[in-house]
PADODREN-180559 format. One line per field, with one value per residue (C-alpha): x, y, z; residue number from 1; residue in three letters. Coordinates in steps of 0.5 Angstrom, whole numbers. Example, Ala and Ser with C-alpha at 12.3 -4.5 7.8 and 13.67 -1.06 7.14 Angstrom:
BEGIN
xx <- c(25 | 27)
yy <- c(-9 | -2)
zz <- c(16 | 14)
num <- c(1 | 2)
residu <- c(ALA | SER)
END
This chain:
BEGIN
xx <- c(-3 | -3 | 1 | 4 | 9 | 14 | 14 | 21 | 21 | 27 | 27 | 24 | 17 | 10 | 2 | 2 | 7 | 2 | -5 | -6 | -8 | -5 | -9 | -7 | -14 | -20 | -23 | -32 | -31 | -28 | -33 | -36 | -30 | -26 | -33 | -32 | -24 | -21 | -18 | -22 | -19 | -21 | -27 | -27 | -25 | -31 | -36 | -32 | -33 | -40 | -43 | -38 | -42 | -48 | -48 | -45 | -39 | -32 | -29 | -23 | -17 | -14 | -10 | -3 | 0 | 2 | 2 | -5 | -8 | -15 | -20 | -22 | -29 | -29 | -26 | -32 | -36 | -33 | -33 | -40 | -43 | -38 | -36 | -30 | -31 | -25 | -20 | -24 | -19 | -19 | -17 | -21 | -27 | -25 | -22 | -28 | -34 | -30 | -29 | -22 | -19 | -12 | -6 | -4 | 2 | 8 | 11 | 16 | 23 | 30 | 28 | 27 | 34 | 34 | 32 | 34 | 30 | 24 | 21 | 20 | 20 | 15 | 20 | 14 | 16 | 20 | 26 | 29 | 37 | 43 | 44 | 38 | 39 | 46 | 43 | 39 | 42 | 46 | 40 | 37 | 43 | 41 | 37 | 36 | 39 | 32 | 28 | 23 | 24 | 18 | 16 | 23 | 28 | 28 | 27 | 19 | 24 | 23 | 31 | 31 | 29 | 32 | 40 | 44 | 46 | 52 | 57)
yy <- c(-9 | -11 | -10 | -12 | -17 | -11 | -6 | -7 | -4 | 0 | 2 | -1 | 2 | 1 | -1 | 8 | 9 | 7 | 9 | 15 | 12 | 16 | 18 | 21 | 27 | 28 | 23 | 26 | 30 | 24 | 19 | 18 | 17 | 11 | 8 | 7 | 6 | 2 | -4 | -7 | -4 | 3 | 1 | -3 | 4 | 9 | 2 | 3 | 11 | 12 | 7 | 11 | 17 | 15 | 13 | 20 | 17 | 20 | 20 | 21 | 15 | 11 | 7 | 8 | 2 | 4 | -1 | 0 | -1 | -4 | -6 | -13 | -11 | -5 | -9 | -15 | -9 | -5 | -14 | -14 | -7 | -8 | -15 | -17 | -17 | -17 | -12 | -8 | -3 | -5 | 0 | 5 | 3 | 2 | 8 | 12 | 8 | 8 | 16 | 15 | 23 | 20 | 25 | 28 | 22 | 25 | 27 | 24 | 28 | 26 | 19 | 12 | 12 | 17 | 13 | 18 | 17 | 13 | 8 | 4 | 3 | 1 | -1 | -2 | 4 | 4 | 10 | 4 | 6 | 3 | 7 | 3 | -3 | -3 | 0 | -5 | -12 | -9 | -8 | -15 | -19 | -24 | -29 | -36 | -42 | -46 | -40 | -41 | -41 | -38 | -39 | -37 | -40 | -34 | -34 | -30 | -26 | -18 | -18 | -22 | -19 | -11 | -14 | -10 | -11 | -13 | -9)
zz <- c(22 | 14 | 10 | 3 | 0 | -2 | 5 | 8 | 16 | 17 | 24 | 31 | 31 | 34 | 33 | 35 | 29 | 25 | 27 | 23 | 16 | 10 | 3 | -3 | -2 | -4 | -9 | -10 | -16 | -19 | -16 | -25 | -29 | -24 | -22 | -31 | -32 | -36 | -30 | -25 | -20 | -22 | -23 | -15 | -12 | -16 | -13 | -5 | -6 | -9 | -3 | 2 | -1 | -2 | 6 | 7 | 9 | 7 | 0 | 1 | -3 | 2 | -3 | -1 | -2 | 5 | 12 | 14 | 23 | 22 | 29 | 28 | 30 | 25 | 19 | 21 | 20 | 13 | 11 | 12 | 9 | 2 | 1 | -2 | -8 | -13 | -14 | -6 | -5 | 3 | 6 | 2 | 4 | 12 | 13 | 9 | 14 | 20 | 18 | 20 | 18 | 17 | 14 | 6 | 5 | 4 | -3 | -6 | -5 | -6 | -10 | -8 | -5 | 0 | 6 | 11 | 18 | 14 | 19 | 12 | 4 | -1 | -8 | -11 | -16 | -23 | -21 | -16 | -17 | -17 | -10 | -6 | -10 | -6 | 1 | 0 | -1 | 5 | 10 | 8 | 4 | 0 | 0 | 4 | 0 | 1 | -2 | -6 | -13 | -19 | -26 | -28 | -24 | -19 | -11 | -9 | -3 | -4 | -3 | -8 | -13 | -11 | -10 | -14 | -21 | -25 | -26)
num <- c(1 | 2 | 3 | 4 | 5 | 6 | 7 | 8 | 9 | 10 | 11 | 12 | 13 | 14 | 15 | 16 | 17 | 18 | 19 | 20 | 21 | 22 | 23 | 24 | 25 | 26 | 27 | 28 | 29 | 30 | 31 | 32 | 33 | 34 | 35 | 36 | 37 | 38 | 39 | 40 | 41 | 42 | 43 | 44 | 45 | 46 | 47 | 48 | 49 | 50 | 51 | 52 | 53 | 54 | 55 | 56 | 57 | 58 | 59 | 60 | 61 | 62 | 63 | 64 | 65 | 66 | 67 | 68 | 69 | 70 | 71 | 72 | 73 | 74 | 75 | 76 | 77 | 78 | 79 | 80 | 81 | 82 | 83 | 84 | 85 | 86 | 87 | 88 | 89 | 90 | 91 | 92 | 93 | 94 | 95 | 96 | 97 | 98 | 99 | 100 | 101 | 102 | 103 | 104 | 105 | 106 | 107 | 108 | 109 | 110 | 111 | 112 | 113 | 114 | 115 | 116 | 117 | 118 | 119 | 120 | 121 | 122 | 123 | 124 | 125 | 126 | 127 | 128 | 129 | 130 | 131 | 132 | 133 | 134 | 135 | 136 | 137 | 138 | 139 | 140 | 141 | 142 | 143 | 144 | 145 | 146 | 147 | 148 | 149 | 150 | 151 | 152 | 153 | 154 | 155 | 156 | 157 | 158 | 159 | 160 | 161 | 162 | 163 | 164 | 165 | 166 | 167)
residu <- c(LEU | TRP | MET | ASN | ASP | ASP | ILE | PHE | MET | LEU | ALA | ASP | GLN | SER | LEU | ALA | ASP | PHE | ALA | GLN | PRO | ARG | HIS | LEU | GLY | GLU | MET | GLN | GLU | ARG | LEU | GLY | THR | SER | ILE | VAL | ALA | GLY | ASN | SER | TRP | ARG | ARG | GLY | LEU | GLY | GLN | VAL | LEU | MET | ARG | CYS | HIS | HIS | HIS | GLY | ARG | GLY | THR | LEU | ASN | PHE | SER | THR | HIS | THR | PRO | TYR | LEU | TYR | HIS | ARG | GLU | LYS | ALA | ALA | GLU | VAL | PHE | GLN | GLN | PHE | GLY | GLY | PHE | HIS | LYS | ILE | PRO | PHE | GLU | THR | ALA | TYR | TYR | ASN | TRP | CYS | ARG | SER | PRO | GLY | LEU | PRO | ALA | ALA | GLU | LYS | SER | LYS | GLY | PRO | HIS | ASP | LEU | ALA | GLY | LYS | LEU | TRP | ILE | ASN | PRO | SER | PHE | PRO | ARG | VAL | THR | ARG | GLU | PHE | ARG | GLU | GLU | MET | ALA | ARG | ARG | PHE | GLY | SER | PRO | PRO | PRO | SER | ALA | PRO | THR | GLY | ALA | ARG | GLY | LYS | THR | ASP | LEU | PRO | CYS | ALA | ARG | ILE | HIS | PRO | PRO | ASP | PRO)
END
């Protein structure tokens, strides 16, 4: 199971909960614009999708910033095919190369503070509300006193970045 550092598990889960990858839709019609996009991540996405298309694989965008379940042997094959270039969207390469059907990513519904029934959450978006911060602080508390600190003296732990704002 691969996760980015901004994903919080909210309930007990098994690997089966992550067996179906999520995608953002078909990208075949936008291949040309992705490969010449302005930032390196979008150019990487374009390169991966062009190679998948050239080899008759899918062109779905699996870069959903969600937990990903990878199988070691398949991941090794994908690394052999694509290499490890800067800003590679490995999840998109992996799931298209392995012909994983996936499911459409869930639509944003009531906003980031609506945690009912969610197994995990990724709070990396600008609409984090006071209610959401308070709920996350209640669930995860404060960082320990020995937490590593960043350049500005603040802790690098995710729970510290979402502490409730001062009244």
